N, C-alpha and C positions, 0 to 999 in steps of 0.2 A: 263893710270896711272898717277896720280898726281905727278908732279915734286918733286923729293926729296924723293919719296916713292918707295916701290917695291910692295905694296899689296893694295894700295888705288886706286881703279878703277875697270874696267872690266878686271878679270882675275889677273895675277899678273906677275911681271918680275923678281921675286926672283930666285936665282940659287938653294936654298935649304930653308927648314923650318926657319933656323936661319939667313937668309940673309935680313937684314932690311936696308932701306934707310937713307939718312942723318936725316929725321925727324922720328927717330927711335921710339918715344913713340907713335906718330900718326899711325906710320906703325904697331906697335903692335896691336893696337886697330883693324885696318883693317884686319890684319891677323887673329886675333881670330874670327872676323867677317865672314871671308871667309870659316872657318871651322865650321860654324853653321850646326848642323846635320840634321836639319829639315827645307827643303826648297822645293820650287815648281818652275820647270823651266817655262819660259814665254810660254803661250798658251798650257800648259799641266795640267793635272788633277792628283792629288795626295792627299792623306789623305781625300779622298771625296771632295775635293774642286777644282775648275777650276780656274787657273790663267789667266785672260783676260788681263794682262798687258804684254807690251813687255820687262819687267824686271823681274828678279827672285824675287820671294816672300820668306821672311825668318821667322821663328818663331819669334813671338813677344818678347820673351825672349832674343833672339840673337839682336834684333834691339835696345831694351832697354839697353843691355850691351854695344853696340857700342856707343850709345848716351852717357851713363854715363862714358865710358872710354874716349872719345874725349873730354867731358866736363871737365874730371879731368886732362887733359893735360895742364899745365899752362904756358909753356914756349915755345910753338911751335904755330906760327900763322897758320901752316898748319892744325892743328886739327880744328880750327874755320872755315876755308875755306872748308875742307872736309865735315865736319858736316853740314854746311849750304847748300852745293851742293847737299849732300845725302839726308837730310831730308826736305828741302824746295824746291828742283826741280826736283829730280828723283822720 
């Protein structure tokens, strides 16, 4: 989990749905992404697709929403870092 967030990273550290970290705008983006309804676990088949990746694959619409949400956070450096890590390295 990225420092200052409860939802950005593998899993979450939130006590409940409304529990956001210090970087709450960034955290809101990650929380929405975590609740994407269409996803494929690592090395499993779903929706007639096999995920060969060690990471969960999410619906492209959810990925686009995360990108746009993080891009729209203008006062938290955490959004830039989380976005770069997720979209450039994972």
